[in-house]
C-alpha positions as CSV (number, residue, x, y, z in Angstrom):
1,X,10.7,-32.0,6.3
2,X,8.0,-34.7,5.4
3,X,8.0,-35.4,1.7
4,X,5.5,-33.1,-0.3
5,X,4.9,-31.2,2.7
6,X,1.3,-29.5,2.5
7,X,1.2,-25.7,2.8
8,X,-1.9,-23.9,3.1
9,X,-1.7,-20.6,0.9
10,X,-4.0,-17.6,1.1
11,X,-4.7,-13.9,3.0
12,X,-6.4,-10.7,3.0
13,X,-4.9,-8.0,1.6
14,X,-5.6,-4.4,1.7
15,X,-4.4,-1.1,3.0
16,X,-6.6,0.8,5.2
17,X,-7.3,4.6,6.0
18,X,-8.8,5.8,9.1
19,X,-9.1,9.4,8.0
20,X,-11.4,8.9,5.4
21,X,-15.2,8.6,5.5
22,X,-15.2,5.6,3.1
23,X,-15.5,2.2,4.6
24,X,-14.3,-1.0,2.1
25,X,-17.3,-3.2,1.0
26,X,-17.4,-6.3,-0.6
27,X,-17.7,-5.1,-4.2
28,X,-14.2,-3.5,-3.7
29,X,-12.8,-6.9,-3.1
30,X,-14.8,-8.4,-5.9
31,X,-13.2,-5.5,-8.2
32,X,-9.7,-6.8,-7.4
33,X,-9.3,-10.7,-6.2
34,X,-11.7,-13.1,-4.6
35,X,-10.1,-16.4,-4.9
36,X,-10.4,-20.0,-3.8
37,X,-9.2,-23.4,-5.3
38,X,-7.9,-23.6,-9.0
39,X,-8.3,-20.1,-9.4
40,X,-6.1,-19.2,-6.4
41,X,-3.3,-21.9,-7.5
42,X,-2.9,-20.4,-10.9
43,X,-1.1,-17.3,-9.9
44,X,1.9,-16.6,-11.5
45,X,2.5,-13.1,-10.8
46,X,2.9,-11.2,-7.7
47,X,3.5,-12.4,-4.1
48,X,1.2,-15.5,-4.6
49,X,3.0,-16.3,-7.8
50,X,6.3,-16.2,-6.0
51,X,5.1,-18.5,-3.1
52,X,3.7,-21.1,-5.5
53,X,7.0,-21.3,-7.6
54,X,9.0,-22.0,-4.6
55,X,6.7,-24.3,-2.8
56,X,6.5,-26.4,-6.0
57,X,10.2,-26.4,-6.7
58,X,10.7,-27.2,-3.2
59,X,8.5,-30.6,-3.3
60,X,5.6,-29.2,-1.0
61,X,2.1,-29.1,-2.3
62,X,0.4,-25.6,-2.2
63,X,-3.0,-26.1,-0.7
64,X,-5.3,-23.0,-1.7
65,X,-7.3,-21.6,1.0
66,X,-8.7,-18.0,0.3
67,X,-7.1,-14.9,-0.7
68,X,-8.7,-11.7,-1.3
69,X,-7.2,-8.4,-2.2
70,X,-8.6,-4.8,-2.8
71,X,-7.4,-1.5,-3.7
72,X,-6.4,0.7,-0.7
73,X,-9.7,2.1,1.2
74,X,-11.1,2.9,4.5
75,X,-11.8,0.3,7.1
76,X,-13.2,-2.7,6.2
77,X,-17.1,-3.1,6.8
78,X,-17.4,-5.3,10.0
79,X,-19.9,-7.7,8.1
80,X,-17.5,-8.0,5.1
81,X,-14.6,-8.8,7.3
82,X,-16.6,-11.4,9.4
83,X,-17.4,-12.8,5.5
84,X,-13.6,-12.8,4.3
85,X,-12.2,-14.2,7.5
86,X,-15.0,-17.1,7.8
87,X,-14.3,-18.0,4.0
88,X,-10.6,-18.2,4.9
89,X,-11.3,-20.2,8.2
90,X,-13.5,-22.4,6.5
91,X,-11.1,-23.5,3.5
92,X,-8.6,-24.2,6.5
93,X,-10.9,-26.7,8.0
94,X,-11.7,-28.2,4.9
95,X,-8.0,-28.5,4.0
96,X,-7.1,-31.3,6.5
97,X,-4.0,-31.5,8.1
98,X,-1.3,-28.8,7.0
99,X,2.4,-28.9,7.6
100,X,2.2,-25.1,7.3
101,X,0.3,-21.8,6.5
102,X,1.8,-19.0,4.3
103,X,-0.2,-15.9,4.0
104,X,0.1,-13.0,1.8
105,X,-0.9,-9.9,4.0
106,X,-0.4,-6.2,3.8
107,X,0.2,-5.4,7.5
108,X,-1.8,-2.0,7.6
109,X,-5.2,-3.5,7.2
110,X,-8.0,-2.5,9.4
111,X,-11.7,-3.6,10.0
112,X,-14.2,-1.7,11.9
113,X,-14.7,-4.7,14.4
114,X,-11.1,-5.6,14.2
115,X,-8.7,-2.6,14.0
116,X,-5.8,-4.7,13.9
117,X,-6.9,-6.9,11.1
118,X,-4.0,-9.1,10.3
119,X,-3.5,-9.5,14.2
120,X,-6.7,-10.9,14.4
121,X,-6.8,-13.0,11.5
122,X,-3.3,-14.7,12.3
123,X,-5.0,-15.4,15.7
124,X,-8.0,-17.0,14.5
125,X,-5.6,-19.4,12.2
126,X,-3.2,-20.1,15.0
127,X,-6.3,-21.2,17.0
128,X,-7.1,-23.6,14.7
129,X,-3.8,-24.9,13.5
130,X,-2.2,-25.1,17.1
131,X,1.3,-24.1,18.0
132,X,3.4,-26.5,16.1
133,X,2.4,-25.6,12.6
134,X,4.4,-22.7,11.2
135,X,2.8,-19.7,10.3
136,X,4.8,-17.3,8.1
137,X,3.6,-14.2,6.4
138,X,4.5,-11.5,3.5
139,X,3.8,-8.0,4.3
140,X,4.1,-4.6,2.6
141,X,7.0,-2.5,4.1
142,X,4.2,0.2,5.1
143,X,3.0,-2.4,7.6
144,X,2.0,-1.5,11.1
145,X,3.5,-4.5,12.9
146,X,1.6,-5.1,16.2
147,X,2.5,-7.4,19.2
148,X,-0.6,-9.4,18.3
149,X,0.7,-10.1,14.9
150,X,4.2,-10.9,16.0
151,X,3.1,-13.1,18.8
152,X,0.9,-15.2,16.4
153,X,3.4,-16.0,13.6
154,X,6.7,-17.4,13.3
155,X,8.2,-15.2,10.6
156,X,7.1,-12.0,8.6
157,X,9.0,-11.0,5.5
158,X,8.4,-7.5,4.3
159,X,8.9,-6.2,0.6
160,X,12.2,-4.7,-0.2
161,X,11.5,-2.2,-2.5
162,X,9.5,1.1,-2.9
163,X,8.1,1.3,-5.6
164,X,6.9,-2.0,-5.0
165,X,8.6,-4.1,-7.6
166,X,9.3,-7.2,-5.6
167,X,6.2,-8.7,-4.7
168,X,7.1,-11.8,-6.7
169,X,10.5,-12.0,-5.1
170,X,8.8,-11.7,-1.6
171,X,6.4,-14.1,-2.1
172,X,9.5,-16.5,-3.3
173,X,11.2,-15.5,0.1
174,X,8.2,-16.4,2.2
175,X,7.9,-19.6,0.8
176,X,11.8,-20.1,1.0
177,X,11.4,-19.3,4.5
178,X,8.7,-21.9,5.2
179,X,10.8,-24.6,3.7
180,X,13.7,-23.8,5.8
181,X,11.4,-23.9,8.9
182,X,9.9,-27.3,7.7
183,X,13.1,-28.5,7.2
184,X,14.6,-27.9,10.4
185,X,17.2,-25.5,9.4
186,X,15.5,-22.4,10.8
187,X,14.1,-21.9,13.9
188,X,12.8,-18.3,13.7
189,X,12.4,-15.6,16.4
190,X,11.5,-12.1,15.5
191,X,12.3,-8.7,17.1
192,X,10.5,-5.4,16.1
193,X,12.3,-2.4,17.0
194,X,10.0,0.9,16.6
195,X,10.6,4.6,16.8
196,X,7.8,7.3,17.0
197,X,8.0,8.5,13.4
198,X,4.8,9.1,11.4
199,X,5.8,10.4,8.2
200,X,4.5,10.1,4.8
201,X,6.1,8.2,1.8
202,X,7.3,11.0,-0.2
203,X,10.9,10.4,1.1
204,X,10.6,6.5,1.6
205,X,12.2,5.2,-1.9
206,X,14.5,2.2,-1.3
207,X,16.8,3.5,-4.4
208,X,19.6,5.5,-2.9
209,X,20.0,8.1,-2.2
210,X,17.3,8.7,0.3
211,X,16.9,8.2,4.3
212,X,14.9,5.1,4.2
213,X,17.1,3.7,1.3
214,X,20.0,4.2,3.6
215,X,18.5,2.0,6.3
216,X,17.3,-0.5,3.7
217,X,20.9,-0.9,2.2
218,X,22.3,-1.3,5.8
219,X,19.5,-3.9,6.7
220,X,20.2,-5.9,3.4
221,X,24.0,-5.8,3.7
222,X,23.9,-7.4,7.4
223,X,21.6,-10.3,6.4
224,X,23.0,-13.8,6.4
225,X,22.2,-17.3,6.6
226,X,23.5,-18.2,9.9
227,X,21.8,-15.5,12.4
228,X,19.9,-13.1,10.4
229,X,17.7,-14.7,8.2
230,X,15.6,-11.3,7.3
231,X,16.1,-7.7,8.4
232,X,13.1,-5.7,7.2
233,X,13.0,-2.0,7.7
234,X,9.3,-0.6,8.0
235,X,7.8,2.4,6.7
236,X,4.8,2.5,8.7
237,X,1.6,3.4,6.9
238,X,0.8,6.6,8.6
239,X,-2.9,6.8,7.8
240,X,-3.8,4.3,10.7
241,X,-5.5,5.9,13.8
242,X,-3.8,3.2,16.3
243,X,-1.8,2.8,19.3
244,X,1.8,2.2,19.3
245,X,2.4,3.2,15.8
246,X,5.8,4.0,14.3
247,X,8.6,3.1,11.8
248,X,11.7,0.8,12.5
249,X,12.9,-2.7,11.7
250,X,11.6,-6.1,11.9
251,X,14.5,-8.9,12.3
252,X,13.8,-12.7,11.8
253,X,16.8,-14.5,13.6
254,X,17.8,-18.0,13.6
255,X,17.1,-19.1,17.5
256,X,19.1,-16.1,18.8
257,X,16.5,-13.7,20.4
258,X,19.0,-11.6,21.9
259,X,21.0,-11.1,18.6
260,X,17.7,-10.0,17.0
261,X,16.7,-7.4,19.7
262,X,20.4,-5.9,19.2
263,X,20.1,-5.6,15.6
264,X,16.8,-4.2,15.6
265,X,17.4,-1.6,17.8
266,X,20.8,-0.8,16.2
267,X,18.8,-0.2,12.9
268,X,15.8,1.6,14.2
269,X,18.5,3.9,15.9
270,X,19.7,4.6,12.4
271,X,16.3,5.2,11.2
272,X,15.6,7.4,14.0
273,X,18.4,9.7,13.1
274,X,17.2,10.0,9.4
275,X,13.8,11.2,10.7
276,X,14.2,14.8,9.5
277,X,15.2,13.9,6.0
278,X,12.0,11.8,5.8
279,X,9.7,14.9,6.5
280,X,8.7,16.7,3.0
281,X,8.5,20.5,2.0
282,X,5.2,21.3,0.4
283,X,3.4,24.1,-1.4
284,X,0.0,25.3,-1.7
285,X,-1.3,24.4,-5.0
286,X,-1.5,27.9,-6.4
287,X,2.2,28.7,-5.6
288,X,3.0,25.4,-7.2
289,X,1.5,26.3,-10.6
290,X,2.8,29.8,-10.5
291,X,6.2,28.3,-10.1
292,X,5.5,25.5,-12.7
293,X,4.7,28.4,-15.4
294,X,8.2,29.7,-14.9
295,X,9.7,26.5,-16.0
296,X,10.2,25.7,-19.5
297,X,8.5,23.0,-21.2
298,X,6.6,20.1,-19.6
299,X,5.2,17.9,-17.7
300,X,5.4,19.6,-14.6
301,X,4.1,17.4,-11.8
302,X,1.9,18.5,-9.0
303,X,1.8,15.7,-6.7
304,X,-1.5,15.8,-4.8
305,X,-0.6,12.9,-2.3
306,X,-3.3,13.9,-0.1
307,X,-5.8,12.4,-2.2
308,X,-4.1,9.0,-3.1
309,X,-6.5,6.1,-3.8
310,X,-3.2,3.9,-3.4
311,X,-3.3,5.3,0.4
312,X,-7.1,4.8,0.8
313,X,-8.3,8.1,-0.4
314,X,-11.4,8.6,-2.7
315,X,-9.6,10.3,-5.2
316,X,-12.2,13.1,-5.4
317,X,-10.4,16.2,-4.6
318,X,-10.5,19.2,-7.1
319,X,-7.9,21.4,-5.2
320,X,-5.2,20.9,-8.1
321,X,-8.1,21.5,-10.7
322,X,-9.2,24.6,-9.2
323,X,-5.9,25.9,-9.1
324,X,-5.0,25.0,-12.6
325,X,-8.3,26.7,-14.1
326,X,-7.5,29.8,-12.0
327,X,-4.0,30.1,-12.9
328,X,-3.1,28.4,-15.9
329,X,-6.4,27.9,-17.9
330,X,-4.8,28.2,-21.4
331,X,-2.3,25.3,-20.4
332,X,-2.6,21.7,-21.5
333,X,-3.0,19.5,-18.3
334,X,-4.4,16.1,-17.0
335,X,-6.4,16.0,-13.8
336,X,-7.9,12.7,-12.5
337,X,-11.0,12.7,-10.7
338,X,-13.0,9.8,-8.9
339,X,-16.7,10.9,-9.3
340,X,-19.4,8.4,-10.4
341,X,-22.1,10.8,-10.9
342,X,-20.0,13.1,-13.1
343,X,-19.0,9.9,-15.0
344,X,-22.5,8.7,-15.4
345,X,-23.9,12.6,-16.5
346,X,-20.6,12.5,-19.1
347,X,-21.9,9.1,-20.4
348,X,-25.4,10.2,-20.8
349,X,-24.6,13.4,-22.7
350,X,-22.6,11.5,-25.1
351,X,-19.0,12.0,-27.0
352,X,-18.7,15.7,-28.4
353,X,-21.3,16.9,-26.2
354,X,-21.1,19.8,-23.8
355,X,-21.8,19.1,-20.2
356,X,-22.0,21.4,-17.1
357,X,-20.8,19.2,-14.1
358,X,-20.5,19.8,-10.2
359,X,-17.3,18.0,-9.6
360,X,-15.6,16.8,-6.7
361,X,-15.6,16.2,-3.1
362,X,-18.9,14.0,-3.2
363,X,-17.4,10.8,-2.1
364,X,-15.5,11.8,1.1
365,X,-16.9,15.5,1.7
366,X,-14.9,16.5,4.4
367,X,-12.0,17.8,2.7
368,X,-13.4,20.6,0.1
369,X,-16.3,21.9,-1.9
370,X,-17.2,20.6,-5.6
371,X,-16.6,22.9,-8.0
372,X,-18.9,23.8,-11.3
373,X,-16.8,23.0,-14.7
374,X,-18.3,23.6,-18.2
375,X,-16.7,21.4,-20.8
376,X,-16.8,18.7,-23.7
377,X,-17.0,14.8,-23.5
378,X,-14.0,14.1,-25.6
379,X,-13.3,10.3,-24.6
380,X,-15.5,7.8,-23.0
381,X,-14.5,4.1,-21.6
382,X,-15.8,1.2,-19.4
383,X,-12.8,2.0,-17.3
384,X,-11.0,-1.5,-17.7
385,X,-7.2,-1.6,-18.0
386,X,-4.6,-4.2,-17.0
387,X,-1.4,-3.2,-14.4
388,X,2.0,-3.6,-16.1
389,X,4.3,-4.8,-13.2
390,X,4.0,-4.1,-9.5
391,X,1.7,-5.8,-6.6
392,X,-1.0,-6.6,-9.4
393,X,1.0,-7.3,-12.5
394,X,-1.4,-8.8,-15.1
395,X,-4.3,-8.0,-13.2
396,X,-7.4,-6.1,-14.3
397,X,-7.9,-2.4,-12.7
398,X,-11.8,-1.5,-12.9
399,X,-12.3,2.1,-12.8
400,X,-15.9,1.7,-14.1
401,X,-17.6,4.1,-16.2
402,X,-14.9,6.7,-17.2
403,X,-15.0,10.0,-19.4
404,X,-12.3,12.7,-20.4
405,X,-13.9,16.0,-20.2
406,X,-12.0,18.9,-21.7
407,X,-12.3,22.4,-20.3
408,X,-10.0,24.2,-23.0
409,X,-6.7,22.7,-22.8
410,X,-7.2,20.9,-19.5
411,X,-8.4,17.3,-19.8
412,X,-10.2,15.9,-16.8
413,X,-9.9,11.9,-16.4
414,X,-13.3,11.2,-14.5
415,X,-13.6,7.6,-13.3
416,X,-16.5,5.7,-11.3
417,X,-13.9,4.0,-9.0
418,X,-10.6,4.4,-7.2
419,X,-7.8,2.8,-8.8
420,X,-4.3,2.2,-7.4
421,X,-1.6,4.0,-9.4
422,X,1.2,2.2,-10.6
423,X,2.6,3.4,-13.9
424,X,0.3,5.5,-16.3
425,X,-2.2,2.8,-17.2
426,X,-5.3,4.7,-16.7
427,X,-4.1,7.7,-18.9
428,X,-2.7,5.5,-21.6
429,X,-6.3,3.6,-21.8
430,X,-8.0,7.0,-22.6
431,X,-5.4,8.1,-25.0
432,X,-3.8,10.8,-22.6
433,X,-0.2,11.4,-23.0
434,X,1.6,13.2,-20.2
435,X,4.6,14.2,-22.2
436,X,2.1,16.5,-24.3
437,X,1.2,18.5,-21.1
438,X,2.4,21.4,-19.2
439,X,0.8,20.4,-16.0
440,X,0.0,16.5,-14.9
441,X,-1.5,16.0,-11.4
442,X,-0.1,13.0,-9.9
443,X,-2.0,11.7,-6.7
444,X,0.6,9.3,-5.2
445,X,3.3,10.0,-3.0
446,X,6.1,7.6,-4.7
447,X,5.0,5.8,-7.9
448,X,5.1,9.0,-10.1
449,X,8.9,8.8,-9.8
450,X,9.0,5.8,-12.2
451,X,5.8,6.5,-14.1
452,X,7.3,9.9,-15.4
453,X,11.2,9.3,-15.0
454,X,13.1,10.8,-17.9
455,X,9.9,13.1,-18.9
456,X,8.7,15.1,-15.9
457,X,10.6,18.9,-16.0
458,X,9.7,19.6,-12.4
459,X,8.0,18.1,-9.4
460,X,6.1,20.0,-6.6
461,X,4.7,18.1,-3.7
462,X,1.2,20.0,-2.5
463,X,-0.2,21.0,0.7
464,X,-3.7,20.1,0.4
465,X,-6.6,18.7,2.5
466,X,-7.0,15.0,2.4
467,X,-6.7,11.8,4.4
468,X,-3.5,10.9,2.9
469,X,-1.0,14.0,3.3
470,X,2.3,14.5,2.4
471,X,2.8,16.2,6.0
472,X,1.2,14.0,8.7
473,X,0.6,17.0,11.1
474,X,-2.5,17.7,9.2
475,X,-4.3,14.6,10.9
476,X,-5.6,14.4,14.2
477,X,-4.5,10.9,16.0
478,X,-6.3,10.2,19.0
479,X,-4.9,7.0,19.6
480,X,-1.3,7.4,20.1
481,X,0.1,8.1,23.6
482,X,3.2,10.5,24.1
483,X,4.9,12.4,21.3
484,X,5.8,11.6,17.9
485,X,7.8,13.2,14.9
486,X,6.9,15.5,13.3
487,X,4.1,16.2,15.5
488,X,6.8,17.1,18.2
489,X,9.7,18.2,16.2
490,X,12.0,18.3,19.4
491,X,11.0,14.9,20.6
492,X,13.8,12.5,22.0
493,X,14.0,8.7,22.9
494,X,16.1,6.7,25.1
495,X,15.6,3.6,23.2
496,X,13.5,2.0,20.6
497,X,10.5,0.1,21.8
498,X,11.0,-3.7,21.0
499,X,8.5,-6.3,20.7
500,X,9.6,-10.1,20.5
501,X,7.9,-13.1,18.7
502,X,7.3,-16.5,20.8
503,X,9.6,-19.0,19.9
504,X,7.4,-22.1,19.6
505,X,8.6,-25.9,19.2
506,X,7.6,-26.0,15.4
507,X,7.2,-29.6,14.1
508,X,9.6,-30.0,11.1
């Protein structure tokens, strides 16, 4: 490796949803991260932090390109993607000669004008740097790995944990992979084996026991330094409407394509065998609340995953709230709703004032009807909080103007912007304590397990309308050809579908 190799670092990071009416605008990225120069280099947490630390320790010079991230959302507006991409390419031009490019990507991003955003971006970067410069990327394990992305990059490494606690470690692995390539020790070739499984993330935890954890454990057991550099089980983000989607396994091997294909297929078959266990059982909200009332103590979690901001939903559903008001109006509960108009109305009324609100289903109107509630404004905030751990560890979250409206013992947390749920940062900011409640509405499919570990008395996964449902059969995919599980529960396959990367003569 050339002494002090210059490695460009950047990326565009967002998870997109094709089933919401929303689009991601420039403000969505500005609220999260929009970084160049020193601000990018200063990262010491998350994927970028992991990349920086290993590059510097390995005698490489990290060269800041451009990095932007946003909370999951709909597809990125065409003009916004053009701006992001052009900014990254301009920084690449200005960076001069680079020995490698290291990208922090999600893998399930989509723009209106580039449905396979990462494939398009990697192709544009490849066109500029040529065939001899290694291009390494990190991915979320909910990536939709396309043949274009695979053909334009040299190594892709996915997070190994869900809930995602290893962003920093994955950044380290990405940078170590780059150093291995630059030193001539790794001549990477990738194989991705896919099976037609499109399930929600409810049973996608990587801590055993579990159907996905089973594949992850086996994958990590089989990694070695000689042949299998990295083995990455992929639980595809099912809320894209794209062709050739599916879960499976991505293998980065050293020179040996046949071994990469064999291993990817072997583990993808294991994933396929576990498909039935990946499909969750759900309850209608009224039934879940009634069952919760039979349980002693609380909190009982109502998991309304169909309205998951962390999967691109608007966060504006009031299906759970309607059931709580109907079935358990005298029980203490916390319900989050994104509704900027209602938040504005609560702030205008002021603390301690009564308000009558038309609440919910006003951002993505296709999934339900608003409800009228009368309550009292008991808390107000600017909605600024800091994430403790995870992907955005140490970064600010911006709910915007936020209020808590009490309807009897039910507390409705009304925010202006959608934010990602990690632990209970949003509730903590407003002094809401889940341990004091009978019911808590959690609008995510996985992170609630860590946020309420040791506190929750029971959990019910809800069947409600929305763009991120627990059961993907609720969605109408139009881009997929042929059948898939669980849409066709009896589907059989002969072999996983395999796509392979190009083996380049990378200049060490």
